[in-house]
N, C-alpha and C positions, 0 to 999 in steps of 0.2 A: 656781851649787849645783845639786841639780836640785830642785825644790818640792814638798814633802811635807808635806801639813795632811790634816786630818782635818773631811767631812762632819758634824755631829747631826742626824738630825731631829725629837729632845726627845721619843724615844721612850724610858720608862723604863728596860726591856730591857739600853739598851747600860751608859745607870751599873751595873745592878749585874750586867750580865755582865763588862762590861769592851772594849765592838769601841765601833766607826765603823758607820756608814752607810753610808760608802763612804771613803776612802779615792785621795787626787788623790799622784799619784807625775810629775809631770816629769806626760809627756803618757798617760803613760796614767790609767785613770780605772776601781778596787776597786770594786763597788756589794755588803757583805751580802747571803750569804741577808736577805728579805723581803718578808714574810708579810699576809696580807691584814686586818691590821693600819688599821685609820678608825686616829690616831695620838690628833687631834681632842677625836676622841671618849672611847675607849678603846674601843675594840666590833670587831667579828668579823661579818660576815654569818654563814650559816647554807653559801649556796651555794657552788660548787668560781666556778664563773663569776664573781660578782662578789667575792667572795678574787682571786682572775684579777686582775680589774679594779682592785682595789684595789692589790691589791699593782706593777703598772704603772704604777699614781698617785701613790703612795709612790718607784719610780727610779725616773721621769719628776722628782720636786720631784728627788731630791741627785743626777742627773743635771745638770741644771739650777744648781746651788747650787757644782756642781766644772768648768762649760764645759764641758760641751756635753748635746747633746741624743740620742734613739734611734736616729737618723740614723750616730751614731760606735759602738755598740753595735759589737765585732768576737766576746764570746762570749754563749751566754747557757744558761743551768742551769739547768731543772726539775725541783724536789722534789713529789716528791704519793708520803702514804702507799697512796692507790688507783690502780692503772696504767686504772682503768676513769672515770677521772672528769678523766681525762688530754684523753682528744679531747674529751669539750661543752669545752677552752675555746682548740680550734686556733680559733673566727673572732675568738676577743679578741685571741691571739696572733699570726693574721697583719695584724693590721688596723694591730699595731704594725709588726710584723718582717717582715713578707713584700715588702717590696722592699728591707728595711737585709742580707736573707739573711747573719747574725750564726751562723756555729759557733752546734752550738746539743748540751744529748742532756739525757735525762728518764730521772730513776734515780728509786726506786720506797722509798721508806724511811719511818724514823718521822720524826719532826719533832716539834718540843717541845714543844708542848698538843694534846691531840684535835680541839680546836674549829678546827684549822690543816688547811684539806684539800690548801695546795699553797703555797710557796714559791719564788721566783728571785734565782736571783744573777745578774749583769750585770756584764763590761769591757768597758772604752770604748776610745777613742782621745779623745785631742782636741785638736781643731784647728788647723792654727798659726797662727798670730798673724802677720801679719803680712809 
C-alpha cells in the first residue's frame, strides 16, 4: 500500500480551511501554496523579497519533514498579485532552484490576504531508499 500522510506546519490556516502544508503520497510530495508568513511569530514582512525568502524557509521545513530537499523539487508555481514584484525575487529563487531547474510557472492572481505579495507551491519526488 502506498504511504499517504499529511505534513502540518502548525499554521492556524490549516485547521480553519482544512488542508495540510504538504501531502506525502508514495514517492511524491505536494506542498501547498505557501506564503511569507512566519508561523512562529504569525507575522509577515512588507517586502516581496523578504516574503519570498520566508516562503522558501516554510517550504524547506515541509520538504525536510516529508523526507526530501529542494534538490528533489520537480515543479514550482509562483503566484503574485503584482507582476512587477516577480523580477526582484529572481535572485532568491535562483539561489534555491538554479541548479535544480524544476518546471516552473508564474501566475498573476489575487491572494487570500492583501498583505501577501507572493505564494509558492512545489511538487517534489522523494529519493528512493535502499
